[in-house]
N, C-alpha and C positions, 0 to 999 in steps of 0.2 A: 171792753176794749183793752184794758190792762192785761187780762188773761191771754188774749190773742197775741199780744206783742211778746209775751214770755215764751209761748209755744214756738214761734218762728225766730227766736233770737239765736244768732250764731255763737258757737263756743269760742271763736277767735274774736276777741274783743280789742286786742291791742296789736300794734305793728310788731312788737317783739314776738308774740305768739305766732303771728303769720310767718315771720322769718324762720322760726324754729320748725314749723310744720313743713315749709318748703325744703329746708336743709335735710330733714329726716326723710322726706319723700325721695331725695336723691341718694342718700347714704344707705338706707335700708336695702334697696334692691342691689346696690353694688356689693355690700357685705354678703348678701345671700349668694350672689353669683360667685364671689371669691371662695366661699366655703364649699360650694358645689364643685368647682374646679379642683380644689385641693383634695376633696374626697375621691374624685375620679382618678387623680394621679397616684395616690397611695394605695388604692384598692388593687388586688390581683387581677391580671388581665388574661383572658383566654381568647383563642380565635386568631384569625389572621393578623399579622403585625405584632404579635406578642411572642414571648419566649417559649410558649407552649408549642409553637410551630417550628422551632429550630430542629435541625437534624438530630442533635443529641437527645432532645426531649422526645422526638418521634421514635427514635430507636429504643429508648427506655420503655415507651408505652407498648411497643409491639414485640419486645423481647419475650422469649418463652419463660415460663415460671421457673424451670430448672434447666441447667446446662450440664452436659457430660463431656469432659475433656480427657483425652489420653495424653499423658505426659510421662517422660522418663523420670523415675524416682531419683532423688538427689543421691549422689554417691555411687550410682550404678555404672558399670562399664561392661563392654563385651569381653568375655573371657577368651583367652587364647586357646588355640588347639594345641595338641601335644607337639606337633611339628613346629609351630610358631614359638612355643616356650623353649623347645630344645635349641632352636636357632638363636633365640634372644639371650638365653642364659646358659643352658647346659652344655652347649657346644664348646664353651671355654675350656672345660676339662675333658669331657667325654669325646669331643671331636678329635683330640690328639692322644687321648689316654694319659693325661698328665696326672702326676701325684697318685698313681694307683687307681685312678678311675677307669672302669671298663670302657674300652674304646667303642664308639658307635659302630654297630655291625659286626663286632668281634664275637662270634658265637662261642668260642672256647672261653673267653673271659666272662661272658654273661651267663654261661650255663649254670655254674654253681649258684649265682644270684637268682636265676629264674626258678631253680629248684626250691628255693626258700618260699616261693609264693608271692603273688602280687601284693597281698596285705602287708607282708614284712617289708617289701621294697618301698611301699608307700610310707610306712612308718619311718624307715631310715631316711627317706628323702624329705619328709616333712619336719622331723624332729632333729635330724642330724645323726651322724653315726661315725664312730671311731673304730676302724678295723685294723687288722695287722699290716695291711699293705698301703693304707692311705686313710684319708679322712673325707667325710661327706658333710659339708656345712648344711645347716637347716635351710631348706628351700634353695639350695645352691648358692647361699649367701644373699639372695634377693628376697627379703621378707615381705616385700610388697606383693609378691605373687599370691594368688588365691590358692587354697588347698587343691581345688579341682584342677587348676592349671598344672600344678606339680604332678598330680596323679596322672593326668593325661600324658605328660612328658615321659613319665616312667613307663607307661604302657607303650608309647611310641618307640622308645629306645629298646625295650625288651622285645617287642614284636619284630623289630628290625634284626634282632639277633636270634630269631627262631621261636619266640614265645607265641602263645595264642591267647593273650590276655584281652579282656574286653574293657573299653573305656568306662570309667565310673559314670553312673547316671547323672544327668544334669539336674540341678534343683528346679523345683516348680517355679519358684520366684527367686531370681538372682539379685534382688535389690540389696540384700545384706549378706555378707559372708557368714557362714555358720560359725558358731563359737568353737574355738579349738578344743579338741578332746583332751581330757585330763591325762597327763603323762605319768607313767609309772616312775620315771626318773627325770631329773632336770634336763630339759632339752639343751642341745649344744648351741651356744650363742652364735649369732652371725659372725662371720669372719670377713676381714677385708680381702675378699676373694681375688679381685683383679691383681692386687699386689703380690699375693702368694703365687698365683698362677704365672704371672710374669717372671717372678723370681725362679720358680721351678723350671719354667721353660728355658730361661737363660742358662740354668745349670745343665739341663739336658743338652742344649746346644753346645755348651762348653765341653761336656763329656764326649759328644759326638765328634767334635773337632780334634780331640786327642787329649789324653791326660797330661797334667803337668807333672813332670818327673821330680821326685824327691825321695830321699832315703827314708823319710818318715811316712809310713802309710796313713797316719792320721792327718798329716799336713797335705798329702795327696788328695785325700777325700775332701778335706776342707776346701782346697783350691778348686776342685772340680764340681763339688755339690754344695757343701755347707755355706760357702761364701755368698751364694745367691741371696740368702736371707740374713745370715749372721754378719756378712760383710758390711751391710748398711743398716742393720737393725730393722729389717722389713717385718711387718705384721706382728710386732711384739717380740721378735727374736732378740735375745741379748746380743748386742753388737760385739764383735771380736775385739778384745782388749779393753772393754768397758768394765772396769772393776766394780763400779757401783751397781751396774745391771747384773753382773754375774755373782756378786756376793751372796744374795739370798739363795741362788741356785746351788752354789758351792756348799753352802751350809747344810743342804739336804743330804750331801754325801754322794760319792761317785756311783754307788749302786743305783740310787734313785735316778741320777742323770742318765746312766746307761739304759735303764728300763724305759725312760721317757723317749730317749733317742731311738732305741731299737723298735719299740712297740707303738710309738706315737703318743701324743699327749695333747689334750684340749685344756688350755688354761683360760683365765679370765681375760688376759690381754691379747691372746693370739692362739695359734695352733702350731704343733710340731708334727708334720707327717712322719709316718714310720720310716726310719732311715733316710729322712729328708726327701722321700719320693724316689730313692735310688734302689738298686739291687745289690748294694754293698754287703759284705759279710758282717756278722756281728762283731768280729774282732776289729775290723777296720772302723766300724762305727765307734767302738769304745776308744780306739786310738785317736779318732777325731775329737771326741769329747775330752780326752786327756790333753790334746794339743790346745784346744780352746780354753780349758780351765787353767792350764799352765800360763797362757798369755794374759789371763785376767788376775793372776796373783801378784 
């Protein structure tokens, strides 16, 4: 009988043990439920109602493996035609034949230039050129022009005067301008072209209106032509009566000043067109130089 009682004896023998079992019976299921809920919330979700079904995620899943886009390369621009470049830049001088520039459409003025060949004209236009009758600033004073635009403008002007030149071939890819060709001599630096042109145009207008009478031919030429630049110190020209500006020039000697004034000169600070862009005689030009030098002493 004692053995039978031990077999059927309950492990809960005291009220304290019973309370403990009851409490655990409630707490354990609650803790398990909370852990399951927490696991579901932090695990990645797929399917309806999840971020996987947003428009962005859907687009990313169906996007092709590779994409091909055509876009304009940075820094590229549409190059102007010869006519457009002429109207934008070249017409300033070549439109009216200012400062010795061959006038647009003037066959007689362009004939000797055309005979030199298009390659020579391109070189003079791109690098600048100092001739007996005037000056050609590099790229017409607008260094932002592409070489091809300048070459097209040369062909456009020359053909308008009777040439049969062909436009230069367009590059296969115009994303980058080709590097400038090495020059045999230092290129002519850009000139403040608008100021020079305006000054020479004013001198031409003054001469057309009638010369200013004076007993001194040098003073006459100064009043009608030289004053356009030397009167206000335009484009690096030493201002009339400015002793400090004239001093280094005078130190070179009259012969050097005569040569620069008659044949033209390209300096670091500006440009001197041959005879100031006029058709004055050599003697009158020398007289004008003497007149200005005397005023600066």
